[in-house]
C-alpha positions as CSV (number, residue, x, y, z in Angstrom):
1,M,-40.7,-8.3,16.8
2,T,-42.0,-10.3,19.7
3,A,-42.6,-8.3,22.9
4,S,-40.4,-9.2,25.9
5,Q,-40.1,-8.5,29.6
6,I,-37.3,-9.2,32.1
7,E,-37.8,-11.1,35.4
8,T,-35.0,-11.7,37.9
9,L,-34.6,-15.1,39.6
10,P,-33.7,-15.3,43.3
11,D,-30.1,-16.3,42.2
12,G,-29.8,-13.1,40.2
13,R,-30.2,-14.6,36.7
14,E,-32.4,-12.7,34.3
15,V,-35.2,-14.4,32.5
16,Q,-36.8,-12.9,29.4
17,R,-40.5,-13.4,28.9
18,L,-41.5,-13.4,25.2
19,T,-44.9,-13.0,23.7
20,L,-45.7,-14.9,20.5
21,R,-48.8,-14.6,18.4
22,G,-49.8,-16.5,15.3
23,G,-52.2,-19.1,13.8
24,G,-55.0,-18.0,16.2
25,L,-52.9,-18.7,19.2
26,S,-50.9,-16.6,21.7
27,A,-48.1,-17.8,24.0
28,T,-45.7,-16.6,26.6
29,V,-42.3,-18.2,26.4
30,L,-39.5,-17.9,29.0
31,T,-35.8,-18.1,28.2
32,L,-35.6,-20.2,31.4
33,G,-35.9,-23.8,30.2
34,A,-37.5,-22.7,26.9
35,I,-40.7,-22.8,29.0
36,V,-44.1,-22.3,27.4
37,Q,-45.6,-20.4,30.4
38,D,-49.0,-19.7,28.9
39,L,-50.9,-20.7,25.8
40,R,-54.3,-19.2,24.7
41,L,-56.6,-19.8,21.7
42,D,-58.4,-16.8,20.3
43,G,-61.9,-16.6,21.7
44,I,-61.3,-18.9,24.7
45,D,-60.9,-17.2,28.1
46,Y,-58.7,-19.8,29.8
47,P,-55.2,-21.1,29.3
48,L,-54.7,-24.4,27.4
49,V,-51.7,-25.3,29.5
50,L,-50.7,-25.4,33.1
51,G,-48.2,-22.7,34.0
52,A,-46.8,-20.8,37.0
53,P,-47.4,-17.1,37.6
54,D,-43.7,-16.3,38.0
55,A,-40.4,-17.7,36.7
56,A,-39.0,-18.6,40.2
57,S,-41.8,-21.2,40.6
58,Y,-40.3,-23.3,37.8
59,L,-37.3,-23.9,40.1
60,G,-39.6,-25.3,42.7
61,P,-43.3,-26.5,42.7
62,A,-43.8,-26.1,39.0
63,R,-40.5,-27.8,38.0
64,Y,-40.7,-29.2,34.4
65,F,-44.1,-27.5,33.6
66,G,-44.0,-26.4,30.0
67,A,-40.2,-26.8,29.8
68,I,-37.8,-28.5,27.4
69,V,-36.2,-31.4,29.4
70,G,-32.9,-33.2,28.7
71,R,-30.1,-33.8,27.7
72,L,-31.8,-37.1,28.0
73,A,-35.5,-36.9,28.8
74,N,-37.2,-39.3,31.2
75,R,-35.3,-41.8,33.4
76,I,-31.9,-43.6,33.5
77,G,-32.1,-46.6,35.8
78,N,-29.6,-46.6,38.7
79,A,-28.2,-43.3,37.4
80,R,-25.6,-45.1,35.3
81,F,-24.9,-46.5,31.8
82,T,-22.1,-47.9,29.7
83,L,-21.1,-46.3,26.4
84,D,-18.4,-47.6,24.1
85,G,-17.0,-49.7,26.9
86,R,-16.8,-46.9,29.5
87,D,-19.1,-46.6,32.6
88,Y,-20.8,-43.3,33.4
89,Q,-22.4,-42.3,36.6
90,T,-25.1,-39.6,36.2
91,D,-26.9,-37.4,38.8
92,P,-29.3,-39.5,40.9
93,N,-32.0,-36.9,41.3
94,F,-35.0,-39.2,41.2
95,R,-35.6,-41.1,44.5
96,D,-31.8,-40.7,45.1
97,R,-31.3,-43.7,42.8
98,H,-32.1,-42.8,39.2
99,T,-31.6,-39.9,36.8
100,L,-34.6,-38.0,35.7
101,H,-34.7,-35.5,32.8
102,G,-30.9,-35.0,32.7
103,G,-30.4,-34.6,36.4
104,S,-31.0,-31.9,39.0
105,D,-29.3,-29.3,36.8
106,G,-31.2,-30.3,33.6
107,V,-31.8,-28.0,30.6
108,D,-35.1,-26.9,32.1
109,V,-33.4,-24.7,34.8
110,H,-30.9,-23.1,32.4
111,I,-31.2,-19.8,30.7
112,W,-31.4,-20.4,26.9
113,Q,-30.0,-17.8,24.5
114,I,-32.2,-16.1,21.9
115,E,-30.9,-16.9,18.4
116,A,-33.8,-15.6,16.3
117,R,-37.3,-14.0,16.8
118,T,-40.3,-13.3,14.7
119,P,-43.8,-12.2,15.9
120,S,-44.9,-15.9,15.9
121,S,-41.7,-17.8,16.7
122,V,-38.5,-17.9,18.7
123,T,-35.3,-20.0,18.3
124,L,-33.3,-20.6,21.5
125,S,-30.0,-22.3,22.1
126,L,-28.1,-23.8,25.0
127,S,-24.7,-25.6,25.4
128,L,-23.8,-28.0,28.3
129,P,-20.1,-28.9,28.9
130,D,-18.5,-32.3,28.9
131,G,-19.2,-34.1,32.2
132,H,-22.3,-32.0,33.1
133,M,-24.5,-34.2,35.4
134,G,-22.1,-37.0,34.5
135,F,-22.8,-37.1,30.8
136,P,-20.0,-37.3,28.3
137,G,-19.4,-34.7,25.6
138,T,-20.2,-31.0,25.1
139,I,-23.7,-30.8,23.7
140,T,-25.3,-27.8,21.9
141,M,-29.1,-27.8,21.6
142,T,-31.6,-25.7,19.8
143,T,-35.3,-25.2,20.2
144,R,-37.6,-23.5,17.7
145,I,-41.0,-22.7,19.2
146,A,-43.6,-21.4,16.7
147,L,-47.4,-20.7,16.6
148,E,-48.6,-21.7,13.1
149,D,-51.9,-22.9,11.6
150,G,-53.6,-23.4,15.0
151,A,-50.6,-25.4,16.3
152,L,-47.8,-25.1,18.9
153,N,-44.8,-26.4,17.0
154,F,-41.4,-27.5,18.3
155,V,-38.3,-28.2,16.2
156,L,-35.5,-29.6,18.5
157,G,-31.9,-30.1,17.4
158,A,-28.6,-31.1,18.9
159,T,-24.9,-31.8,18.1
160,A,-22.1,-33.1,20.3
161,D,-18.3,-33.4,20.2
162,A,-18.3,-36.8,21.8
163,P,-20.8,-39.7,21.9
164,T,-23.6,-38.9,24.4
165,P,-27.2,-39.9,25.1
166,C,-29.6,-37.3,23.6
167,S,-33.4,-37.0,23.7
168,L,-35.1,-33.6,24.3
169,T,-38.8,-33.1,24.7
170,H,-41.5,-30.5,25.6
171,H,-42.9,-31.3,29.0
172,G,-46.2,-29.3,28.8
173,Y,-49.3,-30.1,30.7
174,F,-52.6,-29.5,28.7
175,N,-56.1,-28.9,29.9
176,L,-58.6,-28.3,27.1
177,D,-61.5,-27.2,29.3
178,G,-60.1,-24.9,32.0
179,S,-61.5,-27.5,34.5
180,D,-60.1,-28.6,37.8
181,D,-59.0,-32.0,36.3
182,V,-58.8,-33.8,33.0
183,R,-60.5,-37.0,34.0
184,N,-63.3,-36.5,31.5
185,H,-60.9,-35.7,28.6
186,T,-61.1,-38.4,25.9
187,V,-57.8,-40.0,25.0
188,H,-56.7,-41.8,21.9
189,I,-53.1,-43.0,21.5
190,D,-52.1,-44.9,18.3
191,A,-49.8,-47.4,20.0
192,E,-49.9,-51.2,20.1
193,H,-47.2,-51.5,22.7
194,M,-46.0,-49.8,25.9
195,L,-43.1,-50.2,28.3
196,P,-43.9,-52.0,31.7
197,T,-41.9,-50.5,34.6
198,T,-40.7,-51.2,38.1
199,D,-42.1,-49.4,41.1
200,D,-39.5,-46.8,40.4
201,L,-40.9,-46.2,36.9
202,I,-37.8,-47.7,35.3
203,P,-38.6,-49.9,32.2
204,T,-38.1,-53.6,32.8
205,G,-36.9,-54.1,29.3
206,E,-40.1,-55.8,28.1
207,V,-42.1,-54.3,25.3
208,A,-45.7,-55.3,26.1
209,P,-48.9,-55.2,24.1
210,V,-51.5,-52.6,25.4
211,A,-54.3,-55.0,24.6
212,G,-56.1,-56.2,27.7
213,T,-54.5,-53.5,29.9
214,R,-55.7,-50.2,31.3
215,F,-53.1,-48.6,29.0
216,D,-55.0,-49.5,25.8
217,F,-56.1,-46.2,24.3
218,R,-56.3,-47.5,20.7
219,Q,-60.0,-46.5,20.8
220,P,-60.9,-43.1,22.2
221,R,-62.1,-43.3,25.8
222,P,-62.3,-41.1,28.8
223,L,-59.1,-40.9,30.8
224,G,-60.7,-41.6,34.2
225,P,-59.1,-41.4,37.7
226,E,-56.4,-44.1,37.6
227,P,-52.8,-42.9,37.6
228,C,-50.9,-43.2,34.3
229,D,-47.2,-42.4,33.7
230,R,-46.2,-44.7,30.9
231,C,-44.1,-44.7,27.6
232,F,-46.1,-45.8,24.6
233,C,-44.0,-47.3,21.8
234,L,-44.9,-45.5,18.6
235,S,-42.1,-47.1,16.4
236,D,-38.7,-48.7,16.7
237,G,-36.9,-45.5,15.6
238,P,-37.5,-42.0,14.2
239,R,-40.2,-41.7,11.6
240,P,-41.6,-39.0,9.3
241,Q,-43.9,-36.7,11.2
242,R,-47.3,-38.3,11.7
243,P,-50.3,-38.1,14.1
244,V,-49.9,-40.3,17.1
245,A,-52.4,-39.1,19.8
246,W,-55.7,-37.2,20.1
247,I,-57.2,-35.6,23.2
248,T,-60.7,-34.1,23.3
249,G,-62.1,-32.1,26.2
250,E,-65.7,-32.0,27.3
251,S,-65.9,-28.6,25.7
252,G,-65.3,-30.3,22.3
253,L,-61.9,-28.6,21.9
254,A,-59.5,-31.2,20.5
255,L,-55.7,-31.6,20.5
256,R,-53.8,-33.7,18.0
257,V,-50.2,-34.6,18.6
258,E,-47.9,-35.1,15.5
259,T,-44.3,-36.1,15.9
260,T,-41.2,-37.7,14.4
261,A,-40.4,-39.4,17.8
262,C,-40.4,-43.1,18.5
263,G,-42.0,-42.8,22.0
264,L,-44.7,-40.9,23.8
265,Q,-44.6,-40.5,27.6
266,F,-48.2,-40.0,28.7
267,Y,-48.6,-38.7,32.2
268,N,-52.0,-37.7,33.5
269,G,-50.7,-35.5,36.3
270,A,-52.0,-37.9,39.0
271,Y,-49.3,-36.8,41.5
272,L,-49.6,-33.0,41.2
273,R,-50.3,-31.4,44.5
274,D,-51.1,-27.8,45.5
275,V,-49.1,-26.1,42.7
276,P,-49.9,-22.4,42.4
277,G,-50.9,-21.8,38.8
278,L,-52.2,-19.3,36.2
279,D,-55.2,-17.1,36.8
280,G,-55.0,-17.7,40.6
281,R,-55.6,-21.4,40.3
282,I,-54.1,-24.1,42.5
283,Y,-53.3,-27.3,40.5
284,G,-54.2,-30.6,42.1
285,P,-54.2,-34.2,40.9
286,Q,-54.9,-34.6,37.2
287,A,-55.1,-30.8,36.7
288,G,-53.4,-31.4,33.3
289,L,-51.9,-34.2,31.2
290,A,-48.5,-34.4,29.6
291,L,-47.8,-35.8,26.1
292,E,-44.0,-36.0,25.9
293,A,-42.7,-37.1,22.4
294,Q,-39.3,-38.6,23.1
295,A,-37.0,-41.6,23.0
296,W,-37.9,-44.7,25.0
297,P,-36.7,-44.2,28.7
298,D,-33.6,-45.8,30.0
299,A,-32.5,-46.6,26.4
300,P,-28.8,-46.4,27.2
301,N,-29.2,-49.5,29.4
302,Q,-31.7,-51.4,27.2
303,P,-30.0,-52.8,24.1
304,N,-33.3,-53.8,22.5
305,F,-34.6,-50.2,22.6
306,P,-34.1,-47.6,19.8
307,D,-30.7,-46.0,20.0
308,T,-30.3,-42.6,21.7
309,I,-26.6,-42.1,21.3
310,L,-25.7,-38.9,19.4
311,R,-22.2,-39.1,17.9
312,P,-19.8,-36.4,16.6
313,G,-20.6,-35.4,13.0
314,E,-24.3,-36.3,13.4
315,A,-27.2,-33.9,13.9
316,W,-30.1,-35.1,16.1
317,S,-33.4,-33.5,15.4
318,E,-37.1,-34.0,16.3
319,T,-40.3,-32.2,15.4
320,T,-43.5,-32.2,17.4
321,R,-46.7,-30.3,16.7
322,Y,-49.7,-29.8,19.1
323,V,-52.6,-29.0,16.8
324,F,-55.8,-27.5,18.3
325,T,-59.2,-27.9,16.6
326,R,-62.3,-26.2,17.7
327,P,-65.6,-28.1,18.0
């Protein structure tokens, strides 16, 4: 069985810390937020992800690092949407106007229950009640995290007893070199289109070509210093698992992202500031990059975006693999 330790949060809740090993990788997973706290590749002496040294930090400066986020990942404009003729007001936790990652009490700050464990995997579950953060319906979610064949694998699932928006994703930050920043990582994203946003990072509703913009990563190129927090349109709905993005560090270590999702939020960590991290590090701007496979943001308010409504009797699922390849 996987090893585990207990850590107590300031509010008294207990967090289990689980150790997984498999496929040449080792990981530390927390029951808080289904967080991947640490990830190491055999023979490499630095972590491949950004993480916090203690669980309490994930309620503060390291919020969202390595966590599952939802029940609807990303943003909902003006913290409201209409579903089946009824208006819903959600928690405006982003700039006091919009909803981000399910609201201030999103799934990343909840304690998930352990359903199954093996030396290389853990399956966690969490239920949120009807009306939680303003969303309709009781929703039950599962996350299977596994280390297999040189990959960090996620199988996400959900059911609900009433129609509700649903999109979960892993919000990990990767750094393949153990360096201060990822500006020299080479990025390749297989997407012809992306979603332009307002200054509040809410999609305008347009689906725009990446050609001729700084968001064109169809050919591999260094990331560079410019901020990037954008959803790339992989498809107009769920698809069979396929490779969608490739990242290569200066060390030659490479990461391939495979997913069934229709969108990929790519954030280069430009706004990270003074976050205490693993191995005594302090994370600053672009200390890591996030590759969040998910639905298109603000989809409940955008009729031309792929549907995110989970209905009773349906089972939502999504699979994402982060595959590491040595030079």
